[in-house]
LUMKOL-208472 format. One record per atom (N, C-alpha, C, O): residue number from 0; residue in three letters; x, y, z. Coordinates in pm, whole numbers, plus 50000, padded with zeros to 5 digits. Atoms other than C-alpha are relative to their C-alpha. Layout:
# residues N
<node NUM; ALA; <X; Y; Z>>,
...
***
This chain:
# residues 92
<node 0; UNK; <50070; 50127; 49971>>,
<node 0; UNK; <45765; 50881; 68853>>,
<node 0; UNK; <49912; 49945; 49878>>,
<node 0; UNK; <49873; 50020; 49789>>,
<node 1; UNK; <50072; 50084; 50096>>,
<node 1; UNK; <45580; 50625; 68639>>,
<node 1; UNK; <49852; 50018; 50019>>,
<node 1; UNK; <49800; 49942; 50101>>,
<node 2; UNK; <50137; 49988; 49968>>,
<node 2; UNK; <45220; 50739; 68631>>,
<node 2; UNK; <49912; 49882; 49956>>,
<node 2; UNK; <49811; 49848; 50018>>,
<node 3; UNK; <50078; 50112; 50052>>,
<node 3; UNK; <45102; 50445; 68416>>,
<node 3; UNK; <50008; 49877; 50096>>,
<node 3; UNK; <49910; 49804; 50111>>,
<node 4; UNK; <49984; 50100; 49896>>,
<node 4; UNK; <45237; 50202; 68677>>,
<node 4; UNK; <49924; 50024; 50121>>,
<node 4; UNK; <49879; 49928; 50183>>,
<node 5; UNK; <50076; 49970; 49890>>,
<node 5; UNK; <45064; 50391; 68952>>,
<node 5; UNK; <49846; 49975; 49972>>,
<node 5; UNK; <49769; 49934; 50059>>,
<node 6; UNK; <50136; 50015; 50027>>,
<node 6; UNK; <44739; 50380; 68770>>,
<node 6; UNK; <49953; 49852; 49993>>,
<node 6; UNK; <49843; 49811; 50028>>,
<node 7; UNK; <50022; 50150; 50009>>,
<node 7; UNK; <44769; 50014; 68705>>,
<node 7; UNK; <49975; 49939; 50140>>,
<node 7; UNK; <49882; 49862; 50164>>,
<node 8; UNK; <50028; 50054; 49864>>,
<node 8; UNK; <44812; 49944; 69073>>,
<node 8; UNK; <49891; 50052; 50077>>,
<node 8; UNK; <49843; 49988; 50170>>,
<node 9; UNK; <50126; 49938; 49953>>,
<node 9; UNK; <44535; 50174; 69161>>,
<node 9; UNK; <49874; 49918; 49944>>,
<node 9; UNK; <49776; 49890; 50013>>,
<node 10; UNK; <50113; 50085; 50066>>,
<node 10; UNK; <44310; 49976; 68921>>,
<node 10; UNK; <49989; 49868; 50065>>,
<node 10; UNK; <49879; 49822; 50094>>,
<node 11; UNK; <50003; 50122; 49935>>,
<node 11; UNK; <44405; 49660; 69075>>,
<node 11; UNK; <49945; 50002; 50141>>,
<node 11; UNK; <49869; 49914; 50182>>,
<node 12; UNK; <50053; 49992; 49863>>,
<node 12; UNK; <44339; 49778; 69431>>,
<node 12; UNK; <49852; 50029; 49998>>,
<node 12; UNK; <49777; 49981; 50084>>,
<node 13; UNK; <50152; 49958; 49998>>,
<node 13; UNK; <43994; 49929; 69330>>,
<node 13; UNK; <49935; 49872; 49954>>,
<node 13; UNK; <49831; 49834; 50009>>,
<node 14; UNK; <50081; 50132; 50050>>,
<node 14; UNK; <43900; 49602; 69139>>,
<node 14; UNK; <50004; 49904; 50119>>,
<node 14; UNK; <49899; 49846; 50145>>,
<node 15; UNK; <49981; 50094; 49886>>,
<node 15; UNK; <44022; 49389; 69439>>,
<node 15; UNK; <49901; 50042; 50116>>,
<node 15; UNK; <49844; 49957; 50185>>,
<node 16; UNK; <50097; 49941; 49889>>,
<node 16; UNK; <43808; 49618; 69685>>,
<node 16; UNK; <49851; 49965; 49954>>,
<node 16; UNK; <49769; 49922; 50036>>,
<node 17; UNK; <50141; 50043; 50044>>,
<node 17; UNK; <43488; 49559; 69466>>,
<node 17; UNK; <49986; 49853; 50001>>,
<node 17; UNK; <49876; 49805; 50029>>,
<node 18; UNK; <50021; 50160; 49994>>,
<node 18; UNK; <43549; 49180; 69446>>,
<node 18; UNK; <49986; 49958; 50137>>,
<node 18; UNK; <49906; 49869; 50167>>,
<node 19; UNK; <50023; 50038; 49864>>,
<node 19; UNK; <43593; 49162; 69816>>,
<node 19; UNK; <49875; 50040; 50058>>,
<node 19; UNK; <49820; 49966; 50140>>,
<node 20; UNK; <50142; 49952; 49976>>,
<node 20; UNK; <43270; 49371; 69858>>,
<node 20; UNK; <49902; 49898; 49955>>,
<node 20; UNK; <49812; 49860; 50029>>,
<node 21; UNK; <50105; 50087; 50052>>,
<node 21; UNK; <43086; 49133; 69628>>,
<node 21; UNK; <50002; 49866; 50081>>,
<node 21; UNK; <49896; 49816; 50118>>,
<node 22; UNK; <49989; 50125; 49914>>,
<node 22; UNK; <43208; 48822; 69822>>,
<node 22; UNK; <49956; 50018; 50136>>,
<node 22; UNK; <49903; 49925; 50196>>,
<node 23; UNK; <50057; 49961; 49860>>,
<node 23; UNK; <43124; 48992; 70153>>,
<node 23; UNK; <49858; 50008; 50001>>,
<node 23; UNK; <49793; 49968; 50098>>,
<node 24; UNK; <50153; 49978; 50005>>,
<node 24; UNK; <42778; 49071; 70047>>,
<node 24; UNK; <49923; 49870; 49960>>,
<node 24; UNK; <49802; 49864; 49986>>,
<node 25; UNK; <50060; 50111; 50035>>,
<node 25; UNK; <42703; 48731; 69913>>,
<node 25; UNK; <49927; 49908; 50095>>,
<node 25; UNK; <49829; 49846; 50054>>,
<node 26; UNK; <50084; 50069; 49900>>,
<node 26; UNK; <42589; 48556; 70234>>,
<node 26; UNK; <49883; 50082; 50043>>,
<node 26; UNK; <49780; 50020; 50070>>,
<node 27; UNK; <50107; 49909; 49964>>,
<node 27; UNK; <42367; 48857; 70322>>,
<node 27; UNK; <49891; 49995; 49893>>,
<node 27; UNK; <49772; 49995; 49923>>,
<node 28; UNK; <50088; 50004; 50115>>,
<node 28; UNK; <42210; 48843; 69984>>,
<node 28; UNK; <49930; 49868; 49997>>,
<node 28; UNK; <49810; 49859; 49974>>,
<node 29; UNK; <50066; 50137; 50001>>,
<node 29; UNK; <42156; 48467; 70004>>,
<node 29; UNK; <49906; 49984; 50113>>,
<node 29; UNK; <49805; 49916; 50092>>,
<node 30; UNK; <50088; 50008; 49893>>,
<node 30; UNK; <41993; 48494; 70338>>,
<node 30; UNK; <49866; 50084; 49977>>,
<node 30; UNK; <49757; 50041; 50012>>,
<node 31; UNK; <50109; 49927; 50038>>,
<node 31; UNK; <41766; 48761; 70221>>,
<node 31; UNK; <49905; 49929; 49905>>,
<node 31; UNK; <49783; 49926; 49919>>,
<node 32; UNK; <50079; 50075; 50100>>,
<node 32; UNK; <41662; 48558; 69929>>,
<node 32; UNK; <49931; 49883; 50051>>,
<node 32; UNK; <49814; 49858; 50022>>,
<node 33; UNK; <50071; 50118; 49936>>,
<node 33; UNK; <41599; 48245; 70127>>,
<node 33; UNK; <49887; 50041; 50088>>,
<node 33; UNK; <49788; 49968; 50099>>,
<node 34; UNK; <50122; 49969; 49908>>,
<node 34; UNK; <41375; 48437; 70375>>,
<node 34; UNK; <49880; 50061; 49912>>,
<node 34; UNK; <49764; 50063; 49952>>,
<node 35; UNK; <50114; 49959; 50098>>,
<node 35; UNK; <41180; 48587; 70069>>,
<node 35; UNK; <49926; 49886; 49954>>,
<node 35; UNK; <49802; 49885; 49957>>,
<node 36; UNK; <50064; 50114; 50053>>,
<node 36; UNK; <41117; 48254; 69924>>,
<node 36; UNK; <49941; 49900; 50107>>,
<node 36; UNK; <49886; 49796; 50071>>,
<node 37; UNK; <50046; 50085; 49883>>,
<node 37; UNK; <41025; 48103; 70276>>,
<node 37; UNK; <49843; 49994; 49992>>,
<node 37; UNK; <49779; 50077; 49928>>,
<node 38; UNK; <50146; 50028; 49994>>,
<node 38; UNK; <40666; 47966; 70343>>,
<node 38; UNK; <49940; 50124; 50110>>,
<node 38; UNK; <49835; 50184; 50091>>,
<node 39; UNK; <50056; 49917; 49891>>,
<node 39; UNK; <40628; 48191; 70658>>,
<node 39; UNK; <50010; 50151; 49949>>,
<node 39; UNK; <50085; 50185; 49858>>,
<node 40; UNK; <49983; 49860; 50024>>,
<node 40; UNK; <40571; 48571; 70654>>,
<node 40; UNK; <50113; 50047; 50086>>,
<node 40; UNK; <50134; 50000; 50198>>,
<node 41; UNK; <49888; 49943; 49929>>,
<node 41; UNK; <40874; 48778; 70751>>,
<node 41; UNK; <49963; 50137; 50054>>,
<node 41; UNK; <49848; 50178; 50034>>,
<node 42; UNK; <50028; 49866; 49942>>,
<node 42; UNK; <40886; 49115; 70921>>,
<node 42; UNK; <49983; 50103; 49877>>,
<node 42; UNK; <49903; 50196; 49889>>,
<node 43; UNK; <50008; 49913; 50103>>,
<node 43; UNK; <40927; 49288; 70592>>,
<node 43; UNK; <49903; 49980; 49904>>,
<node 43; UNK; <49888; 50066; 49818>>,
<node 44; UNK; <50113; 50029; 50092>>,
<node 44; UNK; <40638; 49123; 70405>>,
<node 44; UNK; <49984; 49854; 50011>>,
<node 44; UNK; <50043; 49786; 50095>>,
<node 45; UNK; <50050; 50131; 50013>>,
<node 45; UNK; <40487; 48798; 70311>>,
<node 45; UNK; <50109; 49922; 49919>>,
<node 45; UNK; <50171; 49971; 49825>>,
<node 46; UNK; <49908; 50094; 50082>>,
<node 46; UNK; <40705; 48500; 70195>>,
<node 46; UNK; <49928; 49964; 49879>>,
<node 46; UNK; <49806; 49983; 49872>>,
<node 47; UNK; <50057; 50044; 50123>>,
<node 47; UNK; <40649; 48365; 69843>>,
<node 47; UNK; <49943; 49860; 50013>>,
<node 47; UNK; <49854; 49825; 49935>>,
<node 48; UNK; <50051; 50154; 49983>>,
<node 48; UNK; <40581; 47995; 69959>>,
<node 48; UNK; <50050; 49931; 49860>>,
<node 48; UNK; <49969; 49875; 49787>>,
<node 49; UNK; <49954; 50055; 50130>>,
<node 49; UNK; <40800; 47877; 69660>>,
<node 49; UNK; <49999; 49841; 50004>>,
<node 49; UNK; <50000; 49780; 49898>>,
<node 50; UNK; <50009; 50156; 49990>>,
<node 50; UNK; <40789; 47501; 69785>>,
<node 50; UNK; <49869; 49961; 49956>>,
<node 50; UNK; <49862; 49854; 49897>>,
<node 51; UNK; <50121; 50053; 50028>>,
<node 51; UNK; <40422; 47481; 69731>>,
<node 51; UNK; <49966; 49990; 49847>>,
<node 51; UNK; <49985; 50089; 49776>>,
<node 52; UNK; <50008; 50025; 50135>>,
<node 52; UNK; <40335; 47339; 69394>>,
<node 52; UNK; <49858; 50071; 49941>>,
<node 52; UNK; <49840; 50091; 49821>>,
<node 53; UNK; <50134; 49943; 50047>>,
<node 53; UNK; <39979; 47496; 69377>>,
<node 53; UNK; <49989; 50146; 50006>>,
<node 53; UNK; <49878; 50200; 50011>>,
<node 54; UNK; <50006; 49851; 50008>>,
<node 54; UNK; <40078; 47860; 69373>>,
<node 54; UNK; <49977; 50049; 49862>>,
<node 54; UNK; <49997; 49973; 49766>>,
<node 55; UNK; <50028; 49959; 50129>>,
<node 55; UNK; <39984; 48077; 69089>>,
<node 55; UNK; <50127; 50036; 49910>>,
<node 55; UNK; <50240; 50053; 49956>>,
<node 56; UNK; <49891; 49975; 50103>>,
<node 56; UNK; <40186; 48146; 68768>>,
<node 56; UNK; <50089; 50114; 50042>>,
<node 56; UNK; <50212; 50108; 50040>>,
<node 57; UNK; <49928; 49867; 49959>>,
<node 57; UNK; <40274; 48498; 68892>>,
<node 57; UNK; <50105; 49969; 50120>>,
<node 57; UNK; <50220; 50012; 50117>>,
<node 58; UNK; <49911; 50022; 49891>>,
<node 58; UNK; <40416; 48368; 69227>>,
<node 58; UNK; <50123; 49902; 49942>>,
<node 58; UNK; <50237; 49915; 49984>>,
<node 59; UNK; <49897; 50090; 50047>>,
<node 59; UNK; <40609; 48091; 69032>>,
<node 59; UNK; <50110; 50083; 49934>>,
<node 59; UNK; <50229; 50060; 49953>>,
<node 60; UNK; <49907; 49919; 50080>>,
<node 60; UNK; <40765; 48355; 68804>>,
<node 60; UNK; <50076; 50091; 50098>>,
<node 60; UNK; <50194; 50114; 50073>>,
<node 61; UNK; <49931; 49932; 49907>>,
<node 61; UNK; <40853; 48568; 69108>>,
<node 61; UNK; <50096; 49911; 50077>>,
<node 61; UNK; <50201; 49961; 50117>>,
<node 62; UNK; <49904; 50084; 49940>>,
<node 62; UNK; <41020; 48269; 69270>>,
<node 62; UNK; <50127; 49974; 49909>>,
<node 62; UNK; <50242; 49970; 49954>>,
<node 63; UNK; <49887; 50018; 50098>>,
<node 63; UNK; <41227; 48209; 68949>>,
<node 63; UNK; <50087; 50129; 50011>>,
<node 63; UNK; <50208; 50119; 50029>>,
<node 64; UNK; <49923; 49877; 50007>>,
<node 64; UNK; <41334; 48573; 68942>>,
<node 64; UNK; <50076; 50024; 50119>>,
<node 64; UNK; <50194; 50061; 50112>>,
<node 65; UNK; <49938; 49996; 49863>>,
<node 65; UNK; <41411; 48581; 69311>>,
<node 65; UNK; <50120; 49896; 50010>>,
<node 65; UNK; <50222; 49926; 50072>>,
<node 66; UNK; <49889; 50079; 50001>>,
<node 66; UNK; <41627; 48275; 69257>>,
<node 66; UNK; <50122; 50043; 49930>>,
<node 66; UNK; <50234; 50016; 49973>>,
<node 67; UNK; <49899; 49951; 50079>>,
<node 67; UNK; <41828; 48436; 68998>>,
<node 67; UNK; <50067; 50128; 50041>>,
<node 67; UNK; <50169; 50169; 49985>>,
<node 68; UNK; <49951; 49866; 49952>>,
<node 68; UNK; <41881; 48762; 69190>>,
<node 68; UNK; <50149; 49975; 50050>>,
<node 68; UNK; <50237; 50054; 50014>>,
<node 69; UNK; <49862; 50014; 49950>>,
<node 69; UNK; <42197; 48625; 69366>>,
<node 69; UNK; <50097; 49987; 49896>>,
<node 69; UNK; <50205; 50043; 49909>>,
<node 70; UNK; <49913; 50025; 50108>>,
<node 70; UNK; <42354; 48516; 69045>>,
<node 70; UNK; <50026; 50151; 49923>>,
<node 70; UNK; <50141; 50189; 49899>>,
<node 71; UNK; <49996; 49868; 50066>>,
<node 71; UNK; <42286; 48866; 68872>>,
<node 71; UNK; <50067; 50101; 50098>>,
<node 71; UNK; <50150; 50178; 50049>>,
<node 72; UNK; <49947; 49902; 49911>>,
<node 72; UNK; <42382; 49072; 69181>>,
<node 72; UNK; <50157; 49980; 50030>>,
<node 72; UNK; <50238; 50072; 50014>>,
<node 73; UNK; <49860; 50040; 49981>>,
<node 73; UNK; <42711; 48893; 69272>>,
<node 73; UNK; <50077; 49994; 49874>>,
<node 73; UNK; <50189; 50044; 49866>>,
<node 74; UNK; <49936; 50013; 50139>>,
<node 74; UNK; <42796; 48815; 68910>>,
<node 74; UNK; <50025; 50151; 49945>>,
<node 74; UNK; <50130; 50183; 49889>>,
<node 75; UNK; <49960; 49870; 50056>>,
<node 75; UNK; <42746; 49190; 68821>>,
<node 75; UNK; <50103; 50070; 50075>>,
<node 75; UNK; <50180; 50144; 50014>>,
<node 76; UNK; <49882; 49929; 49927>>,
<node 76; UNK; <42977; 49315; 69098>>,
<node 76; UNK; <50117; 49942; 49959>>,
<node 76; UNK; <50214; 50017; 49947>>,
<node 77; UNK; <49870; 50070; 50036>>,
<node 77; UNK; <43238; 49065; 68995>>,
<node 77; UNK; <50048; 50045; 49867>>,
<node 77; UNK; <50166; 50066; 49840>>,
<node 78; UNK; <49975; 49945; 50146>>,
<node 78; UNK; <43202; 49179; 68628>>,
<node 78; UNK; <50043; 50141; 50011>>,
<node 78; UNK; <50132; 50182; 49936>>,
<node 79; UNK; <49953; 49863; 49979>>,
<node 79; UNK; <43235; 49537; 68749>>,
<node 79; UNK; <50130; 50010; 50039>>,
<node 79; UNK; <50203; 50096; 49989>>,
<node 80; UNK; <49861; 50005; 49953>>,
<node 80; UNK; <43550; 49450; 68936>>,
<node 80; UNK; <50095; 49976; 49878>>,
<node 80; UNK; <50193; 50047; 49861>>,
<node 81; UNK; <49921; 50036; 50112>>,
<node 81; UNK; <43692; 49291; 68620>>,
<node 81; UNK; <50014; 50113; 49898>>,
<node 81; UNK; <50118; 50135; 49836>>,
<node 82; UNK; <50006; 49885; 50095>>,
<node 82; UNK; <43585; 49591; 68411>>,
<node 82; UNK; <50096; 50104; 50046>>,
<node 82; UNK; <50170; 50158; 49964>>,
<node 83; UNK; <49926; 49898; 49940>>,
<node 83; UNK; <43757; 49831; 68647>>,
<node 83; UNK; <50142; 49967; 49975>>,
<node 83; UNK; <50214; 50053; 49924>>,
<node 84; UNK; <49870; 50047; 50017>>,
<node 84; UNK; <44075; 49638; 68635>>,
<node 84; UNK; <50050; 50020; 49848>>,
<node 84; UNK; <50148; 50086; 49815>>,
<node 85; UNK; <49963; 49990; 50151>>,
<node 85; UNK; <44082; 49603; 68254>>,
<node 85; UNK; <49999; 50134; 49945>>,
<node 85; UNK; <50083; 50166; 49861>>,
<node 86; UNK; <50010; 49866; 50047>>,
<node 86; UNK; <43974; 49960; 68197>>,
<node 86; UNK; <50132; 50077; 50051>>,
<node 86; UNK; <50181; 50166; 49982>>,
<node 87; UNK; <49881; 49914; 49947>>,
<node 87; UNK; <44272; 50092; 68404>>,
<node 87; UNK; <50116; 49949; 49931>>,
<node 87; UNK; <50212; 50024; 49918>>,
<node 88; UNK; <49878; 50042; 50073>>,
<node 88; UNK; <44515; 49880; 68214>>,
<node 88; UNK; <50004; 50038; 49844>>,
<node 88; UNK; <50105; 50078; 49786>>,
<node 89; UNK; <50019; 49953; 50133>>,
<node 89; UNK; <44378; 49948; 67867>>,
<node 89; UNK; <50002; 50148; 49982>>,
<node 89; UNK; <50074; 50195; 49894>>,
<node 90; UNK; <50012; 49857; 50029>>,
<node 90; UNK; <44301; 50311; 67891>>,
<node 90; UNK; <50093; 50096; 50080>>,
<node 90; UNK; <50071; 50217; 50088>>,
<node 91; UNK; <49907; 49915; 49932>>,
<node 91; UNK; <44588; 50431; 68095>>,
<node 91; UNK; <50124; 50012; 49927>>,
<node 91; UNK; <50216; 50082; 49971>>,
***
């Protein structure tokens, strides 16, 4: 049997699984970020009230970082999926 061909297909399957996981988690992460940025307090803690212009600089920075979380998390998972696929092709 051709082991290289099997490893390449295994890499594609593993990368596709991570990609589907990233896209499946995206709505849940978005919902959690929206509830964190909300005005009202949530069950897990207080909302950041990012719509208010008179909040402190620390809360404004927390709002910006919270906004970037979805891009970093989902983008990181997609990057890992691509790295798995390319590593299986290059190093096998």
